[in-house]
C-alpha positions in Angstrom: 7.6 -2.9 16.2 4.5 -4.9 16.9 6.3 -6.2 20.0 6.5 -2.8 21.5 2.7 -2.7 21.6 2.2 -0.7 18.7 -0.7 -0.7 16.6 -0.4 -2.3 13.2 -0.7 1.2 11.4 1.6 2.9 13.6 4.3 0.2 13.2 4.0 0.5 9.5 4.6 4.1 9.6 7.4 3.8 11.9 9.0 1.1 9.8 8.4 3.3 6.8 10.0 6.4 8.3 13.1 4.3 9.7 13.8 2.8 6.0 13.0 5.7 3.9 16.2 7.7 4.3 18.3 4.5 3.6 16.4 3.8 0.4 16.6 7.2 -1.0 20.1 7.7 -0.3 21.4 4.5 -1.9 18.8 4.9 -4.8 20.0 8.5 -5.5 23.7 7.8 -5.1 23.4 4.8 -7.6 21.6 6.8 -10.0 23.7 9.7 -10.0 26.8 7.5 -10.2 25.6 5.8 -13.4 24.6 9.2 -15.1 28.2 9.2 -16.0 27.9 6.1 -18.2 24.9 7.5 -20.1 27.2 9.3 -22.6 29.4 6.3 -23.3 28.3 4.8 -26.5 29.3 1.2 -25.2 27.4 1.4 -21.9 24.4 3.7 -22.3 22.0 0.8 -22.3 23.3 -0.3 -18.9 23.4 3.0 -17.5 19.5 3.9 -18.5 18.4 0.3 -17.3 20.1 0.9 -14.0 18.6 4.7 -13.7 15.1 3.6 -14.6 14.7 0.5 -12.8 16.4 1.4 -9.6 14.0 4.5 -9.7 11.0 2.3 -10.4 12.4 -0.3 -7.5 12.4 3.0 -5.1 8.9 4.1 -5.7 7.5 0.8 -5.4 9.4 0.1 -2.1 8.6 3.2 -0.5 4.9 3.8 -1.9 3.2 0.8 -3.6 4.4 -2.0 -1.3 3.4 0.2 2.1 0.1 0.9 0.7 -0.6 -3.0 -0.2 0.7 -4.0 3.4 -1.7 -1.4 4.9 -4.7 -2.6 3.0 -3.8 -6.1 3.7 -3.3 -5.3 7.4 -6.5 -3.8 7.6 -8.4 -6.7 5.7 -6.6 -9.1 8.2 -8.1 -6.8 11.1 -11.5 -6.8 9.8 -11.5 -10.7 9.3 -10.5 -11.3 12.7 -13.1 -9.0 14.2 -15.9 -10.9 12.1 -14.3 -14.2 13.4 -14.5 -13.0 16.9 -18.1 -11.8 16.6 -18.8 -15.3 15.1 -17.3 -16.9 18.0 -19.3 -14.7 20.7 -22.4 -15.5 19.1 -22.0 -19.1 18.9 -21.1 -19.0 22.6 -24.6 -17.6 23.3 
């Protein structure tokens, strides 16, 4: 998306919108499918493990990682701006 001359923030938002539906649908179908083994005494541990960790990974993928990425991009922009100002000041 950055190749289409979008700002980094806009590229991050568009990428999130593009991937959100696939991640939610995949996570929900797997969690709902795993609910059937929760009542089996042999497989209930595996069922709970799938349900909880897939839910956690979906939240991390959709909320936490984009926040960290946005923060990293903003810090990178500030550092680049600072380097450009130092370079311009050194030239004069």
